[in-house]
C-alpha positions as CSV (number, residue, x, y, z in Angstrom):
1,X,17.1,-101.3,26.4
2,X,14.9,-103.7,24.5
3,X,17.0,-103.2,21.3
4,X,20.2,-104.1,23.3
5,X,18.5,-107.3,24.5
6,X,17.4,-108.3,21.1
7,X,20.8,-107.6,19.6
8,X,22.4,-109.7,22.3
9,X,20.0,-112.6,21.7
10,X,20.7,-112.5,17.9
11,X,24.4,-112.4,18.5
12,X,24.2,-115.4,20.8
13,X,22.1,-117.4,18.2
14,X,24.7,-116.5,15.5
15,X,27.5,-117.8,17.6
16,X,25.5,-120.9,18.4
17,X,24.9,-121.5,14.7
18,X,28.5,-121.1,13.9
19,X,29.5,-123.6,16.5
20,X,26.7,-126.1,15.6
21,X,28.6,-127.9,12.8
22,X,31.6,-128.6,15.1
23,X,29.4,-129.8,17.9
24,X,27.4,-132.0,15.5
25,X,30.6,-133.5,14.1
26,X,31.7,-134.5,17.5
27,X,28.4,-136.4,18.2
28,X,28.4,-140.1,17.6
29,X,26.0,-141.6,15.2
30,X,23.5,-144.2,16.5
31,X,25.2,-146.8,14.5
32,X,28.6,-145.9,15.9
33,X,27.2,-146.0,19.4
34,X,25.7,-149.5,18.9
35,X,29.0,-150.7,17.4
36,X,30.9,-149.4,20.4
37,X,28.4,-151.1,22.8
38,X,29.0,-154.4,21.0
39,X,32.7,-154.0,21.1
40,X,32.6,-153.4,24.9
41,X,30.7,-156.7,25.3
42,X,32.8,-158.7,22.9
43,X,35.1,-160.3,25.4
44,X,32.2,-161.4,27.5
45,X,29.9,-162.7,24.6
46,X,27.6,-165.3,26.2
47,X,27.9,-167.2,22.9
48,X,31.1,-168.6,24.3
49,X,29.0,-170.7,26.7
50,X,27.2,-172.2,23.7
51,X,30.5,-172.8,22.0
52,X,31.8,-174.8,24.9
53,X,28.7,-176.9,25.1
54,X,28.7,-177.4,21.3
55,X,32.3,-178.8,21.4
56,X,31.3,-181.2,24.1
57,X,28.2,-182.3,22.1
58,X,30.3,-182.8,19.0
59,X,32.6,-185.2,20.8
60,X,30.2,-186.9,23.1
61,X,28.5,-190.3,22.2
62,X,24.8,-189.8,22.1
63,X,21.5,-191.0,20.6
64,X,20.2,-194.5,19.9
65,X,23.4,-195.2,18.0
66,X,25.6,-194.2,20.9
67,X,28.0,-192.3,18.6
68,X,29.7,-188.9,18.5
69,X,29.6,-186.5,15.5
70,X,33.4,-186.7,15.0
71,X,32.9,-188.6,11.7
72,X,30.4,-186.0,10.4
73,X,31.5,-184.6,7.0
74,X,30.6,-180.8,6.8
75,X,32.3,-180.5,3.4
76,X,36.0,-180.7,4.3
77,X,36.1,-184.4,5.1
78,X,35.0,-186.5,8.0
79,X,35.5,-184.7,11.3
80,X,37.1,-181.6,9.7
81,X,35.5,-178.5,11.2
82,X,37.8,-175.6,10.6
83,X,36.9,-173.7,7.5
84,X,33.7,-175.7,6.9
85,X,31.3,-173.0,8.0
86,X,32.5,-170.4,5.5
87,X,31.8,-172.8,2.6
88,X,28.2,-173.6,3.5
89,X,25.6,-174.1,2.0
90,X,27.2,-176.5,-0.5
91,X,26.3,-179.7,-2.4
92,X,26.8,-183.1,-0.7
93,X,27.1,-186.2,-2.8
94,X,25.7,-188.6,-0.2
95,X,22.4,-186.7,0.2
96,X,22.4,-185.4,-3.4
97,X,21.3,-182.0,-1.9
98,X,22.7,-178.6,-1.3
99,X,22.7,-178.2,2.5
100,X,23.5,-175.5,5.0
101,X,25.0,-176.1,8.4
102,X,21.8,-177.0,10.2
103,X,20.4,-179.3,7.6
104,X,23.8,-181.0,7.3
105,X,23.9,-181.5,11.1
106,X,20.5,-183.1,10.9
107,X,21.8,-185.6,8.4
108,X,24.8,-186.5,10.6
109,X,22.7,-186.7,13.8
110,X,20.3,-189.1,12.0
111,X,22.9,-191.3,10.1
112,X,25.6,-191.4,12.8
113,X,23.7,-191.1,16.1
114,X,20.3,-192.5,15.1
115,X,18.2,-189.4,15.9
116,X,15.0,-188.7,14.0
117,X,15.8,-185.7,11.8
118,X,12.2,-184.9,11.0
119,X,11.3,-184.9,14.7
120,X,14.2,-182.5,15.5
121,X,13.2,-180.3,12.7
122,X,9.6,-180.0,14.0
123,X,10.8,-179.2,17.6
124,X,10.3,-175.6,18.6
125,X,13.5,-173.4,18.7
126,X,15.3,-173.5,22.0
127,X,13.9,-176.8,23.2
128,X,15.2,-180.4,23.2
129,X,17.6,-181.2,20.3
130,X,17.0,-177.8,18.8
131,X,18.9,-176.4,21.8
132,X,21.6,-179.0,21.1
133,X,21.6,-177.8,17.5
134,X,22.2,-174.1,18.4
135,X,25.2,-175.1,20.6
136,X,26.7,-177.2,17.8
137,X,26.2,-174.3,15.3
138,X,27.9,-171.9,17.7
139,X,30.9,-174.0,18.1
140,X,31.3,-175.0,14.5
141,X,30.9,-171.3,13.4
142,X,33.6,-170.3,15.9
143,X,36.1,-172.6,14.3
144,X,36.0,-170.5,11.2
145,X,36.0,-167.1,12.9
146,X,38.3,-164.7,11.0
147,X,38.1,-166.8,7.8
148,X,36.6,-165.5,4.5
149,X,33.4,-166.7,3.0
150,X,33.8,-168.6,-0.2
151,X,30.8,-170.7,-1.0
152,X,31.4,-173.2,-3.9
153,X,29.5,-172.6,-7.0
154,X,31.0,-175.2,-9.3
155,X,28.0,-177.5,-9.5
156,X,24.8,-176.8,-11.3
157,X,22.9,-177.7,-8.1
158,X,24.7,-175.0,-6.2
159,X,24.1,-172.3,-8.8
160,X,20.4,-173.3,-9.0
161,X,20.0,-173.1,-5.3
162,X,21.6,-169.6,-5.3
163,X,19.2,-168.5,-8.0
164,X,16.2,-169.9,-6.1
165,X,17.4,-167.9,-3.1
166,X,17.6,-164.7,-5.2
167,X,14.0,-165.2,-6.4
168,X,12.9,-165.9,-2.8
169,X,14.7,-162.8,-1.6
170,X,12.8,-160.5,-3.9
171,X,9.5,-162.3,-3.7
172,X,6.8,-159.9,-2.4
173,X,3.6,-161.2,-0.8
174,X,1.6,-161.3,2.4
175,X,-0.6,-158.7,4.0
176,X,2.2,-156.0,3.9
177,X,3.4,-156.9,0.5
178,X,6.9,-157.4,1.9
179,X,10.0,-159.2,0.7
180,X,13.5,-159.7,2.2
181,X,14.6,-156.9,-0.1
182,X,12.0,-154.5,1.5
183,X,14.4,-154.3,4.4
184,X,17.7,-155.5,2.9
185,X,17.6,-154.3,-0.7
186,X,18.9,-150.8,-0.5
187,X,21.5,-148.7,1.3
188,X,20.9,-146.6,4.4
189,X,17.8,-148.3,5.7
190,X,17.1,-148.9,9.4
191,X,14.4,-150.1,11.7
192,X,14.3,-148.3,15.1
193,X,18.0,-148.1,16.1
194,X,19.1,-151.0,13.9
195,X,20.9,-150.4,10.6
196,X,19.8,-152.8,7.9
197,X,22.6,-154.0,5.6
198,X,22.1,-154.2,1.9
199,X,22.3,-158.0,1.3
200,X,21.9,-157.8,-2.5
201,X,25.6,-157.2,-2.7
202,X,28.6,-157.8,-0.5
203,X,27.9,-156.0,2.8
204,X,31.5,-156.4,4.0
205,X,33.3,-158.0,6.9
206,X,31.2,-159.2,9.8
207,X,27.9,-157.8,8.5
208,X,24.7,-159.6,7.6
209,X,25.4,-163.3,6.7
210,X,28.9,-163.1,8.1
211,X,27.6,-162.3,11.6
212,X,25.3,-165.2,12.2
213,X,24.8,-167.3,14.3
214,X,24.6,-164.7,17.0
215,X,23.7,-164.2,20.7
216,X,20.6,-162.0,21.0
217,X,21.0,-159.8,24.1
218,X,17.3,-158.9,23.9
219,X,16.1,-162.5,24.3
220,X,19.1,-164.1,26.0
221,X,19.3,-166.8,23.3
222,X,21.7,-168.0,20.6
223,X,20.1,-167.7,17.2
224,X,21.2,-169.7,14.2
225,X,20.7,-168.6,10.7
226,X,17.6,-170.8,10.4
227,X,16.1,-169.1,13.4
228,X,17.0,-165.7,12.1
229,X,15.3,-166.4,8.8
230,X,12.3,-167.8,10.6
231,X,11.9,-164.5,12.4
232,X,12.2,-162.6,9.1
233,X,9.3,-164.5,7.7
234,X,7.4,-163.7,10.9
235,X,8.0,-160.0,10.5
236,X,6.8,-160.2,6.8
237,X,3.7,-162.0,8.1
238,X,4.5,-165.0,6.0
239,X,3.8,-168.5,7.2
240,X,6.8,-170.0,9.0
241,X,9.1,-171.9,6.7
242,X,9.9,-175.5,7.6
243,X,13.2,-175.9,9.5
244,X,16.0,-176.6,7.1
245,X,13.6,-176.4,4.2
246,X,14.7,-175.7,0.6
247,X,13.7,-172.0,0.8
248,X,15.8,-171.3,3.9
249,X,18.8,-173.1,2.4
250,X,18.3,-171.2,-0.9
251,X,18.2,-167.8,0.9
252,X,21.4,-168.8,2.8
253,X,23.1,-169.7,-0.5
254,X,22.1,-166.4,-2.1
255,X,23.4,-164.3,0.9
256,X,26.4,-166.5,1.4
257,X,27.6,-166.2,-2.2
258,X,27.0,-162.4,-2.0
259,X,29.2,-162.3,1.1
260,X,32.2,-163.8,-0.7
261,X,35.5,-162.6,0.8
262,X,33.8,-161.2,3.9
263,X,35.3,-162.1,7.2
264,X,33.2,-164.2,9.5
265,X,32.8,-162.9,13.1
266,X,30.2,-165.6,14.1
267,X,29.0,-166.2,16.6
268,X,28.6,-162.5,17.1
269,X,26.6,-160.3,19.5
270,X,23.3,-158.7,18.5
271,X,20.8,-156.5,20.3
């Protein structure tokens, strides 16, 4: 009797093993599950609330100068917003600097509206004019959704900034001897349930640089690229970079150039 039982168990295991590949193939990967979750929430992305507020702030007269931002030049001409986001960072002749979206907005808020740019830059994220900045970034980014990244590299300053960003991306230091490339320099890496895109090459549509700014479900906040980079420095146990500092703009230039041709889905939805 014992032999019949053992034979039956072995037969059952054999059948289970034969069926295992098929069952495994039907299971969704973690990445696919997260992608499906984001797709379900897409139509109700809370970033839309920030976009609506950002459009109002762009057109509203504010600050000591009682002026709107409708004359702000983001690289496409005064007041032209569509297509500007996917070409930033870039060089601006008036400031003689390569600027990303946030640093350029600081310039416009200071020169047009009379705000103190240094004071805004030193304000904690999510407070005061930093909250204003996040809404403006969300709206401006949304005006280029579906367009392809194409950062200009015709000027020496732009190429130099990209190279500086490359050096910063691979620079290892701190108590954990981390760099940006520690997480984003190879294929197939992940942290917990989160896939980590390889940002040393073009990661493709709506991935990495082409997905920020984004609404963070975990914190209930809209994060700009400046805030995203700030948190990366925190996780590396580096000192926080200055808001709109050269190193953050350089990193954005490096990732932005690598994302050439990728479709922007910003502001997107993140965990």
